[in-house]
N, C-alpha and C positions, 0 to 999 in steps of 0.2 A: 290629630291636630287638636290642640287645646281649645275649648269653647270659650267664647267671650263671657265675661261675668255680667250679672244684671246691672251692676253699677258701671257707669261710663268711666273709663280710665283715660288719663291725659296723654300717655306716651306709649308708642309701640317700639319694642326692641326686637330686632331680628338677629338671630345667631345661626351658626351652621348646623349644630347638632342638638337633638333633644336632650341629651345628657347634660350638655353645657347650659341649656336653658333652665333645666331643673336646678342646677347648682347655683346659678347667679340669681335666680328668682327671689331667694330668701334675702338677698342684700338690697334689693331695689324698692321694695314696699308695694303697696296696693295701687299706686298711681301708674305702675308700669305693667304692660301686657307683653309677654314674651312669646314669640313664634320662632320656629326653626325652618330654614330654607332647605335643609338636608343637603348642603353643599351647593354646587352650581345649579342654577335654574335655567341657564341658557348655555349653549355650546355650538360649535361648528356642526353642521349636519353630518350624520354618519354615512349617508348614501353617496356623498360626493365630497370633493375637496373643500368647497365652501369658501374659496379664496379667489377674489378677482385679481389675478396677477397683473393684468394690464392696467388696472386702476389703482396703482400704488398698494397692491396686496390687500385690498379692502376685504376684511372678513365678513361673512354673512352668518350672523348668529340666529339660531332658532331656539324656541323653548323646548327643553328636553321633555319628551312625552310623559315620562314618569313624574315630572315636576309641574305639570299643568294645573293639577288640582291644588298643589301647594301654593303656586303663584296666585291662583284665584283667591285663596284664603288670605294671603299676604295683602292683596289689594283691598279685600274687605276690611282687614284689620287696620289699614292705613287711613281709612276714611275718618274725618273729624278728629284727628289726633293733633295735639299741639306741636308735637315733634316726633320724628321717626329716627331712631338710632340704629345704625348698622354696625353690629359688634362682631364682625368676622375676625378670623385669625390675623395676627399682625405680620403677614408676609405678602408676597406678590399675589399668590393665589387668593388669599382673603380679600385683598384690595380689588381684584378683578371681580370677585363675586359681589362685593359691595357696589361696585360701579354698575354692573348689569342690573342689579336690583333697583338701584336709583333710577336707571333709564326706564324701567317698567312701572315704577311707583310715582314718578315725579308729576305725571299728568293728573294723578288723584290727589297727591299731597307733596308739594315741593319743599316742605320744611324738613329736609333730610340732613342728618349729621353722621359723621363717622366717629366711632370710639374704638380705641385700641388698648389692650392690656396684655401683660405677659404672664400673669398668674391669676387664678380664679380665687381670690381672697376678698374679704369685705373691703379692706383698705384700697386694694388695687382697683376693684370695680367702682367704688365711690369716687376715687380720684379720676378715673377715666370718664365717668359721666359728668363730672364737674368741669371737664376740659374737652368738650366735643370739638371736632375740627372737620375740615373738608377732606375730600379724597385726594390721594397722592397720584397725580396724573402720570408722573414719570414711572412710578411703580406699576401702574396699570399698563403703560406702554411696553414696559419690559416683559410683563407676563404675556401680553398680546404678541409681542415679537417672537417669544419662545413658542407660543402655541401655533402661530402661523408658520414659523420656520419648520417646526416639527411636522405640521400637517402637510406642507408642500413636499417635504422630503419623504415622509411616510407614504403619502398617497401617490407618489411617483414611483418609489422603489418597490413598495410592497406588490402592486400589480405586476411589475416587471418580474419579480420573483415567482408570482403565481404562474405567469406565462412560461418562464424558463425552467422552473424547478417543480413547484407544486402549489396547490391552492392553500390558503390559510396561513401563509408565511408572512413575516413582517420584517421591515428594516427601519432603523431609526438613527437619528443623529448621534445620540448618546448610547443607546442600547447596542448598536453595531460596533462601536468602538470598545465598549466593555467586553463584548464577545471576542473581538480581535485580541484583546489582552489575554483572555483565557486560552484561545487557540494558539497564540504564539508561545505562551508559557508551556503548553503541552508539547509543542514541537521541540522546544529546548530540552524538555524532560526525555523525550523519545530519542533525541540525538545525543544525549549525554553518555559519555564513556567514563565509567568510574576509574579513578587512578588510586593505586595502592600507596599508602604511606604508613610509616611507623613512628610511634612516640616512645620516649624512654623516660621513666620516672624512677627517681632514687628515693628510697625510704631511709631516713637518717635519724640519728640520735646524738645528743650532746655526750661528750666524753667525760668520764668521772676522773677529774684531776690528772695526775701523771700515770694513773694505772692503765690508761689506754683501753678501758672497757666502757661500754655504754652505761649512762646513768639509768638506774632502775626506777627512780622516783619520777621520771618525766616520760611523757608519751612520745613516741616517734612522730616525725612529721615528714611530709613528702615534698619533693622539689622536682619540677619538670625541666627536661633538657631544653634550653633556649637557644644557645649559640654554639657553633663549631668553628673554630678559627675566626671568631668575630663576626661570622655570618649566620643568618637564620638557619637553624638546624633542619636539614632535609634528609630523611632516611627513607629510601624507596623500597627496599626489599627486606625480607626476613634475614637473609644472609648478612646484609649490611648491619642490621640491628644486633645480630648475634656477635659479629666481630667487634662492634663498638662496645657492647656490653662487656665482653671478655677483656677488652683493653682497659676500660674504665674501672673494673674491679680491682685492678692493681694500683690505681691512682689514689692520692691523698685528697680528701674533700676538705676544702678550706673556705671559710667565709671571706669573700673578697670585698663586699660592700653591703651596707645596710641603709635603707632609707625608710624614714617614718614621717608621715604627714597627716594632718587632719583634713578630712574630706567632708564637705558639707553637702548633704543631699536634700534638695528642695522638693516640696510636694508638687504634684501635678496640678494643673489648672482644673477648675470645675468642668464638667462635661459639655462639649459641643455635641451635635447630633452624631457626627461620624465617629467621634471617640466613644460615645455611649454604645453605638452599634458594634464597634470593635471589641470593647470590653465585655459587653453582654454575650457576644459569641465566645470569646476566649475564656471567660470565667463561668458563664452560665450555660453555654452551648445554645443560646437563643439565636434563631435566624434573624436577619435584619428585619423582615416583615413582622415577625413575632415581637421583637423589641419595640417597634413603632406602635403596634397595636396596644401593647400593655402600657407603654408610655402615654398614649392618648387617653387611656382609661384613668391613669393616675392624674393626668392634667385636668380632665373634664370633671372629675369628682367621684369620690367614694363615700358611701354612707358610713359614718363612724358611730356605731351604736344607734341610739335613738335620735341622734342629730341628723340634720339634713346633709346632703352630699357636700363634700369638701374637696377642693382641688389640693392635691398633695405635692405636686411639682409645678414648676414654671413651664412655659411653652417649650415643646420638645423638638421643634424644627428651628435650629439656630446654629450659626457658625461663630458666635461671639463667646468670649471667655470673661466678659465683664459681669459684675453683679451690682445690685443696687446698694446704696449706702446703708439703707435700713437693714437689708439682709446681712451685709458685712458686719454691722454693729451687733446685731442679734447673735451672729455666729461667734464673734469674738467674746461676747459676754458668756455664751454657753461654754466655750472652751476654758475660759478662766474659772468658771464655777466648777466644772466637772474635773478638769485636769490640773488646774493651778496656773498661777501667773506666768511661770517660765515657759509654758506650752503655747502662750499667745504672743506673737512677735510684737515688738514695740510699734512698728508701722505695718499696716496691712500689706500682704503680698499683692503685686500688680502683675498681671499676665499679659503677654503680647499676643495679639490676635494676628492672623494672616491678613494681608492687605485688603482682601475682598470681603472681609467680615463686616456684617452690619452691626456697628457698635451701639445702635439704638436698642438692639435686642439685648437680652441677658443670656448668660449661660444656663444650662439646665441645672436646677437646684431645688431643694425642698422649699415649699412656700413658707414653712415655719421651721427654722433650724432646731427649735426645742422639741419638735415632734419626732422623738426617737423611733426607729423602726419597730422596736419591741412594743411600744405603746399602741401601735395600730395593727400589729400582726394579726390579731383575732378578727379584724374586719376585712383582711385582704386574702385572696387566694395565694397559693404558694408562689406562683410566678410573679404576681404583683408585689408580694413581700420581697422577694429576692431582688427584683429590679429597683424597688424603692430603697432597699438597704444599700445597693451599689451606688445609687445617686447620692444618698445621704452621706455615706462614708466619704465619698470622693469630695463632696462640697466641704464638709467639716474639716477634712484633712488639708484641703487647699488653703485654709486660713490659719493653719497651725504652724508652729515654729519648725524650722528645718531640723533634720536629724544630723548628728555629727559623729563620724566614725574616725578612728585612728587606723590607718592602713600601714602595714609594715611589709616591706619586701626585702628579701635577702638574696643576693647573688652569690652563688657558691661555685668556686673554681675547682675543676677536676681535670688535670692535664690541659688539653687545648679546648676544653668544653666549659660552658657556663650553664649551671642549673639555677632555676629561680624558685624560691619558696615565698609564699605570701600568707599574711594573716590579717584579721580585722578585729578591732575591739570597739564596741559601742561606747562612746563617751556620753552621748545624750540621744535618747530614742526619738524625741520630737514627735512628728506626726505619725511615725510608725507605731506609736503606742495604741493607735486606733485600729490599725490593721497591718497586714504584711508582717506576720510574726517572724518569718524567716529573715527579715532585714534586721532583726534585733538580736540575732544570735552571734556570739563571738566565734571567730575561726582562729583558734589559738595557735600561736607560733611561740616557741620558747625564747627566752631572752638570749640573744646572740651578740657576740662582739666581733669586730673586725679581726681577721687573721686567726680566728678560732678554728681549730681542727675538729672535724666531726667524724662520727663513726658510721660507716656504711653498713646497713643491715642487708639490703638487697637492691638490685636493679631490676626493674620490671619493664620489658619491652611490650608494646601493645599494637596490634595491627588495626588499621583503619582504612576506609575508602572514602574518597571525595563523594559528595552526594549532589544530585541534581537540584535545581531550585524547586521548592515545594509547589504543589498545585494551589491555586487560589481557594481560600475559604471565603465565606461571606465577609469576615472581618478583614482579611488581607486584600480582598478586591476593593472594598470600600476605602481602605487606606491608600491603595494604588490610585484609585480614581480621584481621591481628594488631593493627593500629592501632585498629580498631573493636571489638576484644575479641570477635571471632567465632571459635569453634573454639579448639583447643589444638594444641600442636606435633605430636601424633600424628595429627591429623585432616586436615591440609592436603592431603597426598598423596591419600588416598582421596576427598576432596571433589572435587578436580579430575578424578580418574579417573572418578568416577561420572557427573558431568555430561557428560563426553565420551562415555562408553559409552552413556548414555541418548539420545544424539543431540540433546541440548539445546544443545550447544556443539561447534563444530569448531575444530581447531587448524590455523592456516595460518601457515607460516613462524614458528612460535613464539608466535603471538598468538591469542587466544581470541575467536571470532566466535559470537554466538548464532544458532541456526538458527530457522527459522520455527516449528518445534515448541517450542523453548525460549521464544520470545516469547509463544506462545499459553499455555503452561503458567503462566508468570509472570503474565500478564494475568489469568487465571482465579483464581490463588491470591491475588493482591493484592486482587482485587475481593471475594473471599469470606472470606479469612483475613488481613485487614490486620495484625492483631497478631502472628500467627505469622511473617509476612514482614517485620515491622518490625525494622530493624537494631539500634536501641537496646534493644528488648525481648529480642532474641536475645543481645546482649551482657550484659544484666541476668541472664538465665538462666545464662550461663556463670559470672557472679560468684556466683550462688546455689549452683551446683555446687561452686565453690571454698569457699564457706562451709560446705557439708556436709562437705567434706574437713577443714576446720579445726575441725569440731565445733560450729559456731555455730548451725546450723539443722538440723532433722530432715528427712530426705530425702522422707518421705511428704508433709510440708507443701508442699514445692516442687511436687510433682506435683498435689496438691489445688488449689493456687492457680492452676496452669496449666490444669487440666482443666475446671474449671467453665465459664469463658467459651468455651473451645475446643469443648466439647460442644454449646453452643447455636449457635455459628457453623457447626459441622459439620451439625447438623440442618437449618439453613436452606439451606446449600449443596446438600444432597442434593435439595432441591425446586427451588431457584432457579438453580443453575448451568446455563448453556446447554449443550446436548448437541451437541457438534461431531462425535461419532462417527456420529450419525444424519444429520447434515447432508451432503447430496450436491450436487455441482455437475455438471450434465450437460455433456458435451463432444461434439465432432463425431467423436471417434475411435471406431472400430468394434472390437468384441471379435473376436479372432482365432479363437475357437472357435465362437461361436454367431451372430455378426453383429449382436448388439444393441449399442446405444451404450454407451460407457464413461462412468463417473462418477468424480469426484475425491472421495476419502474421506481421513479421518485415520486414522493407525495409530501404532504405537509408534516408527516411524522417520520420522514426518512424513506428508506427503501422498503418496498413491499412486493409481493408476488401477485401478478395479474394474469388472467387468461389471455393468450395471444389472439383469441377470436373477438376480443373487445372491439366494438360495443355490442356485438350480437350476444356474447356471453359476458356477463358482468361479475363473474366470480373472482374474488380476490382474497388474499389472506396475508397475515404477517409472516415475516421470515423468521424461522426458528433459529435458536442460538446454537443448536447442536448438543445442548446439555439436556439430558433426560430428566424428567420430573422425578424427584426423589420420593414423592408420596407413595407409600406402599400400595401395590396393586394397580398403579396408574402407568400406562405406557406412553403418555404424552411427552412432548418436549417443551422446554421453556421458551417463551417469546417475550420480547421487550414491550412493555406497556407503559402508559403514562397516567398520572393523576395530577391534580393541582399542586401536589407536593414535589412532583418530579418523576423520574424514571424508576420503574421497578420491574421485576420479572415474574410472570405468571404462567400457569400451565395452559398449553394449547387446547386442553379439553375443558376449559372453563365454559359453562358454569358447573359441569359435572364434577370437575376437580377444582377446588378453590385454593390450591397451593399458591403462595406468593413468597418472594424473597426480595430483599432490598438490593442485593448484588448477586452476580453469578457465583462469586466466591462463597457467599453465605449459603447458596443452594447446594454447592458441591461439598462444603465442609461442615456446615452447621445444621443442615436439615431444614424442615419447614418452619416458617415463622407464623405467628398468629395472623388471622385474616381480618384486620380492622376494616370496617365498611368504608372508611375514607381513603383506602388505597385501591379501590376498584378502578379498573381501566375506564378511560373516557371514551373508549370505542363505542 
């Protein structure tokens, strides 16, 4: 905690993080003393629900044990100040932190104001402190409604799972629905039956005049079979493909129709939180939690050379696509100077946000468009640089002129079949001059005319199989949650982290696989709480929370409407939910301590082996996978283990043998992996 200076200062500023306080300190001058709350200073108690359901769901907040000293310092700092400014993040969570701080500081000094800003730059900070305002009660109520709703649900369902499955499990309004999506996707994958199909491609050339031989000065081009007898071509077997190929080799290939049109390709909007998370995974292979951690660092400030810390991007928790007029003007000026006038559209692009977006916020963008990634590269680590470059490119491109392509498609008749050839010519590269090099490459198709005969070089049949839907990655799960209206920008990272930590899901090569425990938990929750696990109902609740923030509905009413049916379902589940914790499956394995037979039980990490003489004998161990440890000279078997990163496989002889593998496939095919300390089991 920063010490008070010898000279009395006029104002106290409270921010959430020390990094942010360090960054904004240089903008405010000597009259401002800045302290950090380190996030929330109060919360609902950990040891109990802390919600008086019968008294309009009144929450009971307590000072967080680790924040008592900080709150004491804040109270000292509040004495004899002309004003106190609460400068938390500009979202519901930040508003709630500010509200609770005001409640604890107002008896010492009630001259308290709220300031909000979306970027940590000198202009934005000074503007915010020139326009202080009161707290937004609707935003506070929306955060409180979410917190109380999730607490009531979690502190009801989680103990039920402890009793019926295993200790340490959890269930939540949003986390359980996210898990359901993963589980149901896995069911579709397992139930999928591949269907064989064939495609037919013709390799063609223009004919050299009346000589009926192919032109040697032009490259051949390909055309795919599109229609048979006017219907979509469907070739199901190799025999059908061969018969069709043999028949078409005798046909004349003639250009039936040619279409050419200009196609304008617009740049994408600047990043929202979810779009940044998706792109960072797809392009950089960053997990959602890693993306948010790095984005927080870029937002709060990076020391650039001998200068003090500077915020490089705007606030990274947002669902808005709008940008400030100043940023827009600076970006357009940069585009004109670097790329030329024709790359800057006459009127700025306007992007449409989803209806629930908070338009008072801005999209994620660089705080200074002129600050090119290369100019700050030396001050950033590799990951910070790559994410900043991604954000900078996307923002600059969003304000650039559209790309224009000429697309040409030629339908080619052969007997009763139509083949289609297509080509693309870049007329104007527009925003793609900045990135996406593949979008600026011509896909050449020779000049063709209607009724022109073509020379067939060969017909190539190719076998294919239909594929199941892919497993969710961090990116595709975030996309699915956003599209279905589940959760909000700030919740996606903790949702994914929680279901991995609880061992409901394991991450393998970037994709999310439900565990046996995850499957069981979802089965029980859907069976007994279908409404809570209903995707549309969860999205409806999110809309109601947005309505609370907009002042359209009372937060207590949202909770009343939810709790009445939930209470009845919970009462029934307590009696009727199957008790898997007590269920035991006898095995032939013998206890190493007492010689009794071992039984399979459920626990918070899934199934495990326990002595049938429990509680007299408390010996237990993990269930082996049946895969031998590949480490030379080791006769152990691999068992499933967990770390904060998710599931991995380690030797049963640990710590004597420190072999680990990220997947069983890696263990069987690739041999041992290095043993990084951060992949050790949490056992």
